[in-house]
N, C-alpha and C positions, 0 to 999 in steps of 0.2 A: 464454673464448669465449661469447659472449651470444646465447640463443634469442631471438628477436623473430617474434611471428605477425600475419599483415597477413588483414585480410578482402579478398577480390579478385572479379572478374567471370571468371576463368579457369577456365571451367568444361569444357574437354575437351582432347583429346590433342593436336589441332593447337593449340589455344591455349598449350599447354604448350610444342609445338614454336616457336611464333611469339616467346614470350618468353625461350627459352633464351639465344639469343646475346646477349640484354641482361643477363641476371643473370650468367652465366657470365664476363663480361667485367670485373665488380666485383672488386676487389683485394682487400677485407675481406670477401668472402662465401665461406664455407669450404664450405657445402652447403645445398640449399634444395629442397623439394618442396611440391608441392598437391596438397592433399585433396580432388579432384573431387567426392569422396561426400558431403563435408560440406555444407549448405546455403549456408553462407557462403563456399565455395572457399576454404579456408585455406591460406594459404603460410606454410610455417615455415620461418624461417632461421637459420641458424648463423654469427653475425659476428665477428670478430675486435677489434671496437670498439663504439663506441657510435652510430656514422655510420647510423641508419634511414633517413636522406633519399636515401641515394645508391640503396637498394633502392626505395624509392616512386617517385623520378627515373625509374629504368630502367625498372619497370615500366607508368609513364604513357608514356614515350617508346615502348613497344612497343604501346600503343594500348587499353592496359587500366585498370579504375578499382581503386584500393586504398586502404585507410586500415588504420590500427594496429588492434589487438583490444585 
């Protein structure tokens, strides 16, 4: 399992609710969480492989900004 962190603009519980279905449908994503207390709103993911792009695509599809840290 590989841990990957991303800077996002997911900044509240409603934002987390909005992005949840997009992230939960990913097959290679074991778990994820967003630290809304961090200034960079860090999304921490645990991936089964090295395909970080699917996470980026899912978050962008949900309407949020994301970039690797």
